[in-house]
C-alpha positions as CSV (number, residue, x, y, z in Angstrom):
1,M,-0.5,-0.2,-0.3
2,I,3.0,2.5,1.0
3,E,4.5,2.4,-2.5
4,F,1.1,3.7,-4.2
5,I,1.0,6.9,-1.4
6,P,3.8,8.7,-3.6
7,L,1.8,8.4,-6.6
8,F,-1.9,9.4,-5.0
9,M,0.1,12.1,-3.6
10,F,1.5,13.8,-7.1
11,L,-2.5,13.2,-8.6
12,A,-4.3,14.6,-5.6
13,V,-1.8,17.8,-6.7
14,C,-2.4,18.0,-10.1
15,L,-6.2,17.7,-9.0
16,V,-6.0,20.6,-6.9
17,L,-3.8,22.3,-8.8
18,M,-6.7,21.9,-12.0
19,F,-9.0,23.2,-9.1
20,G,-7.0,27.0,-9.8
21,Y,-5.5,27.2,-6.2
22,P,-2.4,29.2,-6.1
23,V,0.5,26.5,-7.2
24,A,2.6,27.1,-4.0
25,Y,0.2,26.5,-1.6
26,S,-1.4,23.8,-3.3
27,L,2.0,21.4,-3.6
28,A,2.9,22.7,0.5
29,G,-0.3,21.7,1.4
30,T,-1.0,19.0,0.2
31,A,2.5,17.3,1.1
32,L,1.6,18.3,4.5
33,L,-1.9,16.9,4.3
34,F,-0.1,13.5,3.1
35,A,2.5,13.8,6.2
36,G,-0.2,14.5,8.7
37,G,-2.5,11.3,7.8
38,G,1.1,9.0,7.2
39,I,2.4,10.0,10.5
40,L,-1.1,9.3,12.4
41,T,-1.2,5.9,10.0
42,G,2.5,5.1,11.1
43,Y,3.8,5.5,7.2
44,F,5.2,8.9,7.6
45,D,8.4,9.2,9.6
46,P,8.2,13.0,11.1
47,S,11.6,13.1,11.5
48,F,11.6,14.0,8.0
49,L,10.1,16.8,8.2
50,T,13.3,18.3,10.2
51,A,15.2,19.1,7.2
52,L,12.3,21.1,6.0
53,P,14.1,24.6,8.0
54,N,17.6,23.6,6.2
55,R,15.8,23.2,2.6
56,V,14.0,26.5,3.2
57,F,17.4,28.6,4.4
58,G,19.1,27.1,1.4
59,T,16.9,28.2,-1.0
60,I,16.6,31.6,0.3
61,T,20.3,32.2,-0.2
62,N,21.0,30.4,-3.0
63,T,23.4,33.2,-5.3
64,T,22.4,31.6,-8.2
65,L,18.8,32.5,-7.9
66,I,19.4,36.1,-7.6
67,A,19.7,35.7,-11.3
68,V,16.0,35.8,-11.3
69,P,14.8,39.0,-10.3
70,L,17.2,40.8,-12.0
71,F,16.7,38.9,-15.2
72,V,12.8,39.9,-14.8
73,M,13.7,43.5,-14.1
74,M,15.6,43.8,-17.6
75,G,13.0,42.2,-19.3
76,I,10.0,44.4,-17.7
77,M,12.4,47.7,-18.2
78,L,12.7,46.7,-22.1
79,E,9.2,46.0,-22.3
80,K,8.4,48.9,-21.0
81,S,10.8,51.7,-22.7
82,R,9.5,50.2,-26.2
83,V,12.3,48.9,-27.3
84,A,10.7,45.7,-29.2
85,E,8.2,48.3,-30.9
86,E,10.4,50.4,-32.8
87,L,12.2,47.1,-34.2
88,L,9.3,45.1,-34.8
89,G,8.2,48.1,-37.2
90,N,11.7,48.5,-38.8
91,M,11.9,44.7,-39.9
92,A,8.1,44.5,-40.6
93,A,9.0,46.9,-43.4
94,L,12.3,45.4,-43.9
95,F,10.3,41.7,-45.1
96,G,7.5,43.7,-46.3
97,Q,8.3,42.6,-50.2
98,L,8.3,39.3,-48.7
99,R,5.7,36.6,-49.0
100,G,5.0,36.1,-45.1
101,G,7.7,38.9,-44.1
102,L,5.8,40.4,-41.8
103,A,5.5,36.5,-40.2
104,I,9.5,36.5,-40.6
105,S,10.3,39.5,-38.7
106,V,8.2,38.7,-36.0
107,V,9.9,35.5,-35.4
108,I,13.2,37.8,-35.7
109,V,11.7,39.9,-33.3
110,G,10.5,37.9,-31.1
111,A,14.0,35.8,-31.0
112,L,15.8,39.2,-30.4
113,L,13.2,39.8,-27.0
114,A,14.3,36.4,-25.8
115,A,17.2,36.6,-25.9
116,S,17.4,40.0,-24.1
117,T,14.1,39.3,-22.0
118,G,13.5,35.7,-21.3
119,I,9.9,36.2,-20.0
120,V,7.2,34.8,-21.8
121,G,4.0,36.4,-21.1
122,A,5.8,39.9,-21.6
123,T,6.9,39.0,-25.5
124,V,3.5,37.1,-26.0
125,V,1.7,40.8,-25.2
126,T,3.7,42.3,-26.1
127,M,3.9,41.2,-29.9
128,G,0.2,40.6,-29.7
129,L,-0.7,44.3,-29.3
130,M,1.5,45.5,-31.9
131,S,1.9,42.8,-34.4
132,L,-1.5,41.0,-34.0
133,P,-4.1,43.9,-35.8
134,T,-1.3,44.9,-38.5
135,M,-1.0,41.2,-39.9
136,L,-4.8,40.8,-39.5
137,K,-5.1,44.4,-41.4
138,R,-2.9,42.8,-44.3
139,G,-5.2,39.6,-44.5
140,Y,-3.3,37.2,-42.8
141,D,-5.1,34.2,-42.1
142,P,-5.7,34.3,-38.3
143,A,-4.6,31.0,-37.3
144,L,-0.9,31.5,-39.2
145,A,-0.8,35.2,-37.2
146,T,-2.1,33.7,-34.0
147,G,0.3,30.7,-34.3
148,V,3.0,32.5,-35.1
149,I,3.2,34.9,-32.2
150,C,2.2,32.3,-29.8
151,A,5.4,30.3,-31.0
152,T,7.6,33.5,-30.8
153,G,6.9,34.2,-27.8
154,T,7.7,30.7,-26.3
155,L,11.4,31.5,-27.5
156,G,11.8,32.9,-24.0
157,Q,12.0,29.4,-22.2
158,I,15.0,28.1,-24.7
159,I,17.1,31.2,-25.7
160,P,19.5,32.3,-22.9
161,P,19.5,34.4,-20.8
162,S,16.1,32.1,-19.5
163,I,14.8,32.2,-16.1
164,A,14.0,28.3,-17.5
165,L,17.2,27.9,-17.2
166,V,18.4,29.4,-14.4
167,L,16.0,27.6,-12.1
168,L,16.6,24.2,-14.2
169,G,20.3,24.8,-13.6
170,D,19.8,25.5,-10.1
171,I,17.8,21.7,-9.5
172,L,20.1,19.8,-12.0
173,S,23.2,21.1,-9.8
174,T,22.3,19.3,-7.1
175,A,20.1,16.3,-8.4
176,Y,23.7,16.0,-10.4
177,Q,25.3,16.3,-6.7
178,Q,23.3,13.6,-5.3
179,A,23.6,11.3,-8.4
180,Q,27.6,10.9,-8.2
181,L,27.2,11.4,-4.2
182,S,24.4,7.5,-4.5
183,M,27.6,6.8,-7.1
184,G,30.3,6.8,-4.5
185,I,31.6,10.0,-5.5
186,F,32.1,12.8,-2.6
187,N,33.6,15.5,-4.3
188,P,30.8,15.8,-6.6
189,K,30.5,18.6,-10.0
190,I,27.6,20.9,-10.4
191,V,26.2,22.0,-12.9
192,S,26.3,25.7,-13.8
193,V,23.6,28.3,-15.5
194,G,26.4,29.6,-17.7
195,D,26.6,25.6,-19.0
196,L,22.7,25.6,-19.6
197,F,23.0,28.7,-21.2
198,I,25.9,28.2,-23.8
199,G,23.9,24.7,-24.4
200,A,21.0,26.2,-25.5
201,L,22.4,28.5,-28.0
202,V,22.6,26.1,-30.8
203,P,19.0,24.6,-30.1
204,G,17.9,27.8,-30.0
205,L,18.9,29.1,-33.7
206,I,17.8,26.0,-34.9
207,L,14.4,26.4,-33.4
208,V,14.2,29.9,-35.1
209,L,15.2,28.6,-38.2
210,L,12.7,26.0,-38.5
211,Y,10.0,28.4,-37.0
212,I,11.1,30.7,-40.1
213,L,11.3,27.9,-42.6
214,Y,7.8,26.5,-41.8
215,I,6.6,29.9,-42.5
216,L,7.8,30.1,-45.6
217,V,6.6,26.4,-46.8
218,Y,3.1,27.3,-45.2
219,V,2.7,30.8,-47.4
220,K,4.2,28.6,-50.5
221,L,1.9,26.1,-50.5
222,K,-1.3,28.6,-49.1
223,P,-0.2,32.0,-50.6
224,E,-3.5,33.7,-49.6
225,A,-2.8,33.1,-45.9
226,A,0.0,35.8,-46.5
227,P,-0.6,38.5,-49.1
228,I,2.4,40.8,-49.9
229,A,2.6,44.7,-48.6
230,E,2.7,46.1,-51.8
231,D,2.5,49.6,-50.6
232,Q,5.5,48.8,-48.3
233,E,8.2,51.4,-47.7
234,I,11.7,50.7,-47.2
235,P,13.0,52.0,-44.4
236,P,16.8,54.0,-44.4
237,L,19.5,52.0,-43.6
238,S,20.3,54.1,-40.6
239,K,16.9,54.0,-39.1
240,I,16.8,50.1,-39.0
241,M,20.2,50.4,-37.5
242,A,18.6,52.3,-35.0
243,G,16.4,50.1,-33.5
244,L,18.8,47.2,-33.8
245,I,21.5,48.2,-31.9
246,P,20.5,49.3,-28.8
247,P,19.0,45.8,-28.0
248,V,22.2,43.4,-29.9
249,L,24.6,45.6,-27.6
250,L,22.7,44.2,-24.5
251,I,22.3,40.6,-25.6
252,V,25.8,40.8,-26.5
253,A,26.9,42.4,-23.0
254,V,24.7,39.6,-21.2
255,L,25.4,36.6,-22.8
256,G,29.3,37.4,-24.0
257,S,30.5,38.2,-20.7
258,I,29.3,34.5,-19.9
259,L,30.6,33.1,-22.8
260,V,33.9,34.5,-22.6
261,G,33.9,33.3,-18.7
262,A,33.9,37.4,-17.5
263,A,30.8,37.0,-15.7
264,T,28.8,34.4,-13.6
265,P,24.9,34.3,-15.1
266,T,23.9,36.1,-11.8
267,E,26.6,38.7,-12.7
268,A,25.6,38.8,-15.8
269,A,21.8,39.4,-15.1
270,G,22.9,42.7,-12.9
271,V,24.9,43.8,-16.2
272,G,21.5,43.1,-18.2
273,A,19.7,45.3,-16.0
274,L,21.3,48.0,-15.8
275,G,21.6,48.0,-19.2
276,A,18.1,47.9,-19.9
277,T,17.9,50.3,-17.4
278,L,20.1,53.1,-19.4
279,L,19.0,52.1,-23.0
280,A,15.6,53.3,-21.1
281,A,17.2,55.9,-19.9
282,L,18.4,56.7,-23.2
283,K,15.2,56.7,-25.0
284,G,13.4,59.3,-22.7
285,E,11.3,56.6,-21.4
286,L,13.0,56.4,-17.6
287,N,10.9,58.5,-14.9
288,I,10.0,58.0,-11.2
289,A,7.1,56.2,-11.9
290,R,8.5,54.0,-14.8
291,L,10.8,53.1,-12.2
292,Q,7.8,51.7,-9.4
293,E,6.0,50.0,-12.2
294,V,8.9,47.8,-13.2
295,G,10.2,47.3,-9.5
296,K,6.1,46.2,-8.1
297,S,5.9,44.2,-11.8
298,T,9.5,42.3,-10.8
299,L,8.4,41.9,-7.0
300,Q,5.5,40.4,-8.0
301,V,7.2,37.5,-10.4
302,T,9.9,37.1,-8.0
303,S,7.9,36.4,-5.2
304,M,5.8,33.7,-7.4
305,V,8.9,32.0,-8.5
306,F,10.0,31.6,-4.4
307,M,7.0,31.1,-2.9
308,I,6.7,28.4,-5.4
309,L,10.5,27.2,-4.7
310,L,9.6,26.9,-1.1
311,G,6.3,25.1,-1.6
312,A,7.9,22.5,-4.0
313,A,11.1,22.0,-1.3
314,V,8.0,20.6,1.3
315,F,6.4,18.9,-1.4
316,S,9.8,16.9,-2.1
317,L,10.5,16.5,1.0
318,V,7.2,14.3,1.9
319,F,7.2,12.6,-1.9
320,R,10.6,11.1,-0.7
321,G,9.2,10.8,3.0
322,F,6.9,8.2,1.5
323,G,9.9,6.7,-0.4
324,G,9.0,8.1,-4.1
325,E,12.2,7.9,-5.2
326,D,13.0,4.9,-4.8
327,T,9.8,3.6,-6.1
328,I,10.5,6.3,-9.3
329,H,14.0,4.8,-9.5
330,H,12.9,1.1,-9.4
331,F,10.5,1.6,-12.0
332,L,12.9,3.8,-14.6
333,Q,15.1,1.1,-13.9
334,Q,12.8,-1.8,-15.3
335,M,11.9,0.4,-18.5
336,P,13.1,-1.7,-21.4
337,G,15.7,-0.3,-23.6
338,G,17.6,0.7,-20.8
339,V,18.6,4.7,-19.9
340,I,17.2,5.4,-23.6
341,G,13.9,3.5,-22.1
342,A,13.7,6.0,-18.9
343,T,14.7,9.2,-20.7
344,A,11.9,8.6,-23.0
345,I,9.6,7.5,-20.8
346,V,10.4,10.6,-18.3
347,M,10.2,12.9,-21.7
348,L,6.9,11.7,-22.2
349,V,5.5,12.4,-18.7
350,I,6.9,16.1,-18.7
351,F,5.1,16.2,-22.1
352,L,1.7,14.9,-21.1
353,L,2.1,16.8,-17.9
354,G,2.4,20.1,-20.1
355,F,-1.1,20.1,-20.9
356,I,-2.2,20.9,-17.3
357,L,0.6,21.9,-15.7
358,D,2.8,25.6,-15.8
359,F,6.4,24.6,-16.5
360,I,7.4,26.1,-13.2
361,E,5.1,23.1,-11.5
362,I,7.2,20.7,-13.5
363,T,10.2,22.2,-12.8
364,F,9.8,22.1,-9.0
365,V,8.1,18.8,-9.0
366,V,9.0,16.2,-11.6
367,V,12.4,17.3,-11.9
368,P,14.2,17.0,-8.6
369,I,12.6,13.5,-8.4
370,V,13.7,12.2,-12.0
371,G,16.7,14.1,-12.0
372,P,18.8,11.9,-10.0
373,I,17.6,9.2,-11.6
374,L,18.6,9.8,-14.8
375,L,21.8,11.3,-14.5
376,A,23.1,8.6,-11.9
377,M,22.3,6.2,-15.2
378,G,24.8,8.0,-17.5
379,V,22.8,11.3,-18.8
380,D,24.7,14.0,-19.7
381,P,23.3,16.9,-17.3
382,I,22.9,20.0,-19.9
383,W,22.4,17.7,-22.4
384,L,19.1,16.7,-20.5
385,G,18.6,20.0,-19.0
386,I,18.0,21.6,-22.6
387,M,15.6,18.5,-24.0
388,I,13.8,19.3,-20.3
389,A,13.6,23.0,-21.4
390,I,12.4,22.2,-25.1
391,N,10.2,19.8,-23.9
392,L,9.0,22.4,-21.0
393,Q,8.5,24.6,-24.0
394,T,5.6,23.0,-25.6
395,S,3.5,23.3,-22.3
396,F,2.7,27.2,-23.2
397,L,0.9,25.6,-26.5
398,T,-0.7,22.6,-25.2
399,P,-4.4,23.6,-24.6
400,P,-6.0,23.5,-22.6
401,F,-3.9,25.2,-19.8
402,G,-0.7,26.6,-22.5
403,F,-0.2,30.4,-21.0
404,A,0.8,31.7,-24.5
405,L,-2.7,30.7,-25.7
406,F,-4.1,33.0,-22.3
407,Y,-2.0,35.3,-22.6
408,L,-2.7,36.2,-26.9
409,R,-6.6,35.2,-26.0
410,G,-6.4,38.7,-23.6
411,V,-5.5,41.0,-26.1
412,A,-6.3,39.3,-29.2
413,P,-9.5,41.3,-31.1
414,S,-12.9,39.5,-30.7
415,T,-13.2,38.8,-34.3
416,V,-10.1,35.9,-33.5
417,K,-11.8,33.0,-32.3
418,T,-9.8,30.8,-29.9
419,S,-10.3,27.9,-32.3
420,D,-7.9,29.6,-34.7
421,I,-5.2,30.2,-31.9
422,Y,-5.3,26.2,-31.0
423,R,-5.3,25.2,-34.7
424,G,-2.2,28.1,-35.4
425,V,-0.1,26.4,-32.3
426,I,-0.6,23.0,-33.4
427,P,2.1,22.8,-35.8
428,F,4.2,24.4,-33.8
429,V,4.3,21.8,-31.2
430,F,5.5,19.8,-33.6
431,I,8.1,21.3,-34.5
432,Q,9.2,21.9,-31.2
433,L,8.9,17.7,-30.6
434,L,10.8,17.4,-33.7
435,L,13.7,19.5,-32.4
436,L,13.6,17.1,-29.5
437,A,13.9,14.8,-32.2
438,I,17.1,16.0,-33.3
439,I,18.7,16.7,-29.8
440,A,18.5,12.9,-29.0
441,Q,19.8,12.0,-31.8
442,W,22.5,14.6,-32.5
443,P,23.4,15.3,-28.4
444,V,26.7,17.3,-30.0
445,L,24.7,19.9,-30.6
446,V,24.0,20.5,-26.9
447,T,27.1,19.7,-25.1
448,G,29.4,20.1,-28.4
449,L,30.0,24.1,-27.6
450,P,30.0,24.2,-23.9
451,A,33.0,21.5,-24.1
452,M,35.1,23.4,-26.9
453,L,34.6,26.7,-24.5
454,K,36.1,24.9,-21.9
């Protein structure tokens, strides 16, 4: 009976979350209820809970996680300073004579935003407000327009600096240390967030190219879905460069400092936050009211992330107390195909959970459970982190709870049907799954660049 309790506990959390209760309180509350029942029935050792204060303290004092509020502030500051708006206008004009050019410009600008903000909600809402009305006015198929905007918005999950990679790096580092200790290695290595950032560069670029290739093929087969803007004037090169150079310089400052080893991801996040503030000042968009607005939004997002972290710490502790980790370990080891079969089933579970749970919930609940097991079986930690990140990226697009769909629905005009949005994102989900298959077949696409730079 006891071996089924972790499964019931996991299902109970999913059920509570589907009812719409706050994630942090759902994780911690469900875990404590099961722990209380387990103590009364003798199935749970209350001494497990004595480790909770150390876990909470370790989370709050973790220097790696300082990057979260800094990257959030950087993204929100860029959103409020209208850098993206100017960049999109110039790119749209540049590609205006190409069929599907506006959609391609959305992908390119979205990729640049992802590399300078890393916040999915901000990118989807910004691109939805700026580009969707223009695309619809020019006669674009609503499914193509909404699908491109939603999918482009999720690039912030995989293109560094990504908050998802910061969180994954911290959790995988702990999981990697646990895996090494279980194998008798008492001087364990860690997984740095910087390695994940570097490992994500090539897959991120491949994904952008796959998006553009899909758009070109789609409009070739269905020209009426993306009419050419005949009256579009190409702006002068100086105007295009004026809108392009500032965000590119910021990207180079943040990622370049990590790549050359001049700064840790946390230090680079500080550079990014300062750089975004300076850009806003240069554009005349910086004032006391704007700083208050950015500070409040940063505090809200950061508080949400850390509350979920603490709730997940309680959940994982109780889950282990019921022997859940041993149960999962035994199950994965019995999978046919060995490490390949175990990795495949974990990826499938994460993909299916993406239909009902947010990426933060999956990261904090599932990864600490399966991470140590897969890493102990010999899986490369950087490769595993990028595979999970791309898999989690699909959770933003998969109905019914894809957050990118909700974000766009909130800013899309009433003439756009929800079914159009759902229809538009399905091809991009398959593109992301195709990228997973490509990386699974050629892991060097992830591991090659970090190894080369080391």
